[in-house]
N, C-alpha and C positions, 0 to 999 in steps of 0.2 A: 720587438715587433709592435706595430701600431694595432690597437684593438678595434678601432672604429673602421667602418666600411669606406670612409672618405680617403681618397688617395692624396698623398702629399704632393705638393708642387715639387718640381725637380730641385736637386741640390744646387745647381747653377742659378736657378731663379731665386732660391732662398738667399744665396750669397749676394746676388744683385740687389735684393730687397735690403739686406743688411748694409751694403755699401751706400744705397740711396738714402738710408736713414742715419748714416754715420754712427752706428753703434760702436762704442769704444771697447766694450767687453761683452762677453756672453751673458753676464748678468743684466746688461742693458736690454738685450734681446728678450730674456725671460721676463723682465719687468714689463716690457712693452706688450708682450703677448698675454700677460696676465690681465693687463688693463684693457687691451684691444684685441681680443681673440679673433683671428681671421681664419675662416675655414680653409683647410688645405695646408696651413703652415703649422709646424710642430711647436710645442711649447719650448722645446730646447733643440738646437741644431744637432745635438749629439745623437738624436734619433735617426739621423741619416747614416746609412752604411758607409757613404763616401767621406764622412766627417773624419778629419785627421787631427786638427788642432784648432784652437780658438783663433790663433793669429792667422792661419791660412784661411779659415772661413770668413774672417772679417776683413781680409784683403791687405794685411800688413806684409811688409817685405821680409821681416824677420821676427823671431820670437822676442829678441831683445827690444825691438821697437814696440811690439805689443805690450810687453811688461812695463816699459817706460810710460806709455799712454795710460795703461791700466792703473799704475801707482799714482800718476798725476790726477787721474779721475777720482781715485779713492780719496786723495787729499782734498781736492776741490769740493767733493760732495759730502765730506764728513760734517757732522753736526757738532761743531766745537762747543756750543752751549750745552748740549746733552752730555758730551764727554766731561766737561767741567763740572756739571751737576753730579755725575756719577762719582768723580774724584772727590768732590766736596762731601758727598754722603759717605763715601768710604773713609775719609779722614775723620769725619764726625764720629762714625761708628768706632774707629780705633781709639779716638780720644776718650769716648765714653767707656769703652772696655778697660782702658788703662786706668781711668779714674775710679771705676768700680772695683778693680783689682786692688788698687792702692788703698781705697777706703775700707775694703774688707780686712786689710791687714791691721787696721787700727780700731781700737774701741772708741766709739764716738764721744764718750764722756770723759775719758782720761787721756786720750791721745797716746796711750801706751800700745805697744805692739800686741795684737790679738793673735798670738801664735798657738796653734793647736798641735796635737801630737802628730797630725797628718803632714804638717809642714816641717820638713827637715832640711837642713842645710849641711853641705859638706864643710869640713874645716877650711878648705881652700876658699869656698864661697864666703865664709865668715871673714877670713883674712882680707879678701877683696873688698868686702863691705867696710871693714875697719879702715883700710887704706883709702877708699873713696870718700869716707866720712871724715878724713883728716884726723884720725885718732893719733895719740902720741906714739912715737917710735917705741918707747919703753913698754906701753900697754900692748902694742902689737907683738913685740918680741916676747913678752911674758905669755901671751896667748899661744904663740907658736910653741914655746917651750912646754906649756902645760897640756897641750892637746896633740894628738897624733897627726901632725901636718906632714905631708910629703916633704922630705928633706930637700930635694931638688927645687921644688916649688918655693919652699921657705927661703932658701938661699937666694934664688932669683928675685923674689919679692923684696927681701931685705936689701939686696944690692941696689935694686932699682929705686927703692925708697931713700937710701942713703945718698945715691947719686943725685936724686932730685932735690934733696935737702941741701947738699953741698952746692949745687948749681944756684940755689936761691941765695945762699949766704955769700957766695963769691962775687 
């Protein structure tokens, strides 16, 4: 219900106003009336009891047609520079977070890992680190034998390692 004493123009008059101004979306209507408030017109057409849907109010033949124009309008009106600036800032933040995380793992003076008791790795994670750092097959095998590594994981890892080494030599 409208709280002011001012009566709204008829629903049909509001629809004609929307058609005459070629509003593509209800957002266009809302923006227009925020900028140019006209007595008797609601800030949003949803205030009318007769209001059924945006596409009907704006004079579209179908909901699909309304959506097509709405999405086209969104694309045309987007601020690509602002989007790019946000992405750039997000990427910068992620790079800095990654760099600070990496930096905190190493002692600045010795470049040795600065591992505390709070930083624990599973044996599987250690094996993956050894594999990714291209450690020797013998060293990885000895590590697996001397630590409690999940046997299924160990077999799969070693098979994949041997396959990759065979593929390189063939």
